[in-house]
RODO-2510 file (C-alpha; in nm, 4 decimals, decimal comma):
residues 108
     n   res          X          Y          Z
     1     x     0,3935     7,7672     6,7125
     2     x    -0,0009     7,8072     6,6532
     3     x    -0,2446     7,7830     6,9501
     4     x    -0,4936     7,6434     6,7421
     5     x    -0,4489     7,2605     6,6927
     6     x    -0,4236     7,0753     6,3241
     7     x    -0,6772     6,8123     6,3138
     8     x    -0,6926     6,5541     6,0076
     9     x    -0,9349     6,3300     5,8512
    10     x    -0,8815     6,0254     6,0838
    11     x    -0,9305     6,2637     6,4029
    12     x    -1,1504     6,5102     6,2760
    13     x    -1,4779     6,3261     6,4182
    14     x    -1,3158     6,2749     6,7448
    15     x    -1,1689     6,6331     6,7576
    16     x    -1,4765     6,8358     6,6066
    17     x    -1,7945     6,6274     6,5671
    18     x    -1,8023     6,5133     6,9354
    19     x    -1,6722     6,8320     7,1252
    20     x    -1,8990     6,9410     7,3962
    21     x    -1,7709     7,2984     7,3307
    22     x    -1,8387     7,4925     7,0212
    23     x    -1,5559     7,4333     6,7552
    24     x    -1,4162     7,6853     6,5147
    25     x    -1,2298     7,5283     6,2156
    26     x    -0,9642     7,7300     6,0077
    27     x    -0,9642     7,5680     5,6526
    28     x    -0,6153     7,7145     5,5299
    29     x    -0,3290     7,6190     5,2963
    30     x     0,0536     7,7251     5,3694
    31     x     0,0583     7,9029     5,0166
    32     x    -0,2581     8,1239     5,0828
    33     x    -0,1633     8,4918     5,1705
    34     x    -0,4992     8,5606     5,3312
    35     x    -0,4643     8,2768     5,5577
    36     x    -0,1164     8,3683     5,6717
    37     x    -0,2795     8,6939     5,7758
    38     x    -0,5601     8,5066     5,9769
    39     x    -0,3234     8,3131     6,1280
    40     x    -0,2540     8,5645     6,4262
    41     x    -0,6357     8,6178     6,4466
    42     x    -0,7136     8,2550     6,4849
    43     x    -0,4502     8,2104     6,7485
    44     x    -0,5737     8,5121     6,9345
    45     x    -0,9428     8,3705     6,9267
    46     x    -0,7963     8,0147     7,0158
    47     x    -0,6147     8,1439     7,3467
    48     x    -0,8885     8,4150     7,4303
    49     x    -1,1779     8,1580     7,4177
    50     x    -0,9776     7,8415     7,5399
    51     x    -1,2365     7,8034     7,7974
    52     x    -1,5273     7,8179     7,5570
    53     x    -1,4321     7,7322     7,2243
    54     x    -1,1962     7,4888     7,0784
    55     x    -1,0195     7,5969     6,7749
    56     x    -0,8614     7,3672     6,4992
    57     x    -0,6744     7,4037     6,1682
    58     x    -0,7407     7,1879     5,8477
    59     x    -0,5013     7,2005     5,6029
    60     x    -0,6888     7,1967     5,2655
    61     x    -0,3541     7,0765     5,0704
    62     x    -0,3072     6,7393     5,2853
    63     x    -0,6604     6,6994     5,4075
    64     x    -0,8449     6,7109     5,0571
    65     x    -1,1319     6,4751     5,1341
    66     x    -1,2329     6,7196     5,4645
    67     x    -1,2122     7,0344     5,2430
    68     x    -1,4527     6,8536     5,0066
    69     x    -1,6706     6,7068     5,2605
    70     x    -1,7344     7,0664     5,4014
    71     x    -1,7427     7,2089     5,0445
    72     x    -1,4508     7,4559     5,0898
    73     x    -1,4299     7,6435     4,7689
    74     x    -1,2205     7,9396     4,8956
    75     x    -0,9592     7,9858     5,1307
    76     x    -0,9390     8,0803     5,4279
    77     x    -1,2670     7,9605     5,5492
    78     x    -1,3843     7,9351     5,9030
    79     x    -1,6303     7,6770     5,9996
    80     x    -1,8255     7,6832     6,3315
    81     x    -1,9697     7,3374     6,4696
    82     x    -2,1906     7,2772     6,7689
    83     x    -2,2723     6,9561     6,8760
    84     x    -2,1208     6,8308     6,5551
    85     x    -2,3435     7,0561     6,3227
    86     x    -2,2411     7,3207     6,1247
    87     x    -2,3787     7,6380     6,2509
    88     x    -2,1778     7,9117     6,0786
    89     x    -1,9094     7,9990     5,8084
    90     x    -1,6855     8,2942     5,7533
    91     x    -1,5093     8,3156     5,4093
    92     x    -1,2036     8,5208     5,3454
    93     x    -0,9967     8,7584     5,5756
    94     x    -1,1601     8,9008     5,9193
    95     x    -1,0288     9,1275     6,1503
    96     x    -1,0149     9,0083     6,5036
    97     x    -1,3048     9,2500     6,6070
    98     x    -1,5213     9,1475     6,3354
    99     x    -1,4359     8,7458     6,4119
   100     x    -1,5138     8,8306     6,7959
   101     x    -1,8259     8,9885     6,7124
   102     x    -1,9470     8,7002     6,4654
   103     x    -1,8713     8,4356     6,7287
   104     x    -2,0516     8,5868     7,0174
   105     x    -2,3844     8,4214     6,9560
   106     x    -2,2061     8,0729     6,9354
   107     x    -2,0407     8,1178     7,2516
   108     x    -2,3505     8,2316     7,4514
***
């Protein structure tokens, strides 16, 4: 079971855009190999930063409107939101150390 929560089009605004904490959204698909490799990294980030960061997953196959809205053209794509605004984006597989380093500036 993933530590990151699933969000959908109807709940996205409440889950992500109105969050008081920064939010990391993982846009992924079940058939995507790199997405499967990212899953434990995402879960570790969600657990490690549970007090300072909210982590959600969006399945691009079941939520195509969200994928289109945020111009997701490759997966996995990780998007960081702060106060409802996109502040960063990472495309492709990242190691835990690399993702942790990239997220530091958003968690300060």
